[in-house]
C-alpha positions in Angstrom: 0.0 0.0 0.0 1.3 3.4 -1.0 1.3 6.1 1.7 1.4 9.7 0.5 2.6 12.5 2.7 1.1 16.0 2.3 2.8 19.2 3.3 1.0 22.2 4.5 0.2 24.8 1.7 1.0 27.8 3.9 4.2 29.6 2.8 7.1 29.0 5.3 5.2 26.3 7.2 7.1 23.0 7.5 4.1 21.2 8.9 3.0 17.8 7.7 -0.7 17.2 7.0 -0.3 13.4 7.1 -1.6 10.4 5.4 -4.5 11.1 3.1 -6.6 8.2 4.5 -5.9 9.0 8.1 -6.2 12.8 8.1 -9.6 14.3 7.2 -8.0 17.8 6.9 -6.5 17.2 3.5 -8.0 19.5 0.9 -10.0 21.7 3.3 -12.2 24.3 1.5 -11.0 27.6 3.0 -12.0 31.2 2.2 -8.8 33.1 1.4 -8.2 36.8 0.6 -6.5 37.2 -2.8 -4.5 40.4 -3.4 -3.7 39.7 -7.1 -5.9 38.9 -10.1 -5.7 35.3 -11.2 -5.2 35.7 -14.9 -2.3 38.2 -15.0 -1.1 38.3 -11.4 -1.4 42.1 -11.1 -2.2 43.7 -7.8 -5.9 44.3 -7.3 -8.4 45.3 -4.7 -8.6 42.3 -2.3 -11.3 39.8 -2.8 -12.5 36.5 -1.3 -12.3 33.1 -3.0 -12.8 29.6 -1.7 -9.8 27.3 -2.3 -9.1 23.7 -1.3 -5.9 23.7 0.8 -3.8 21.1 2.6 -3.4 22.6 6.1 -1.4 21.2 9.1 -3.1 21.2 12.5 -1.2 24.4 13.6 -2.3 26.4 10.5 -5.8 25.1 10.7 -6.0 26.2 14.3 -4.6 29.6 13.4 -7.5 30.2 11.1 -10.0 29.1 13.8 -8.5 31.8 16.0 -9.6 34.5 13.5 -6.5 34.8 11.3 -7.3 34.9 7.6 -5.2 33.2 4.9 -4.0 35.6 2.2 -3.0 34.6 -1.3 -1.2 36.0 -4.3 -0.1 34.7 -7.6 -1.7 33.8 -10.9 -3.1 30.9 -12.9 -2.8 28.3 -10.2 0.7 29.3 -9.0 -0.3 30.9 -5.8 1.3 31.5 -2.4 -0.8 31.2 0.7 0.3 33.0 3.9 -0.8 34.6 7.1 -0.1 38.3 7.6 2.1 39.0 10.7 
């Protein structure tokens, strides 16, 4: 049986999400704040979009404490991060 390990999608986080079968948090639909448009990657007025992310327990808990995830990039090549 092949075991796949998933890493957290948050920039700078080294957390492991875990085995896809054992961890229900893989591909969690999360509302994020984009700061760039998705076709050209230019800066734009911030907007919400729901994205499926792999989140470790620490980053998932961070969102539950009221910290939004921000995103920038274009055409599927995005970075997800918390503002400090």
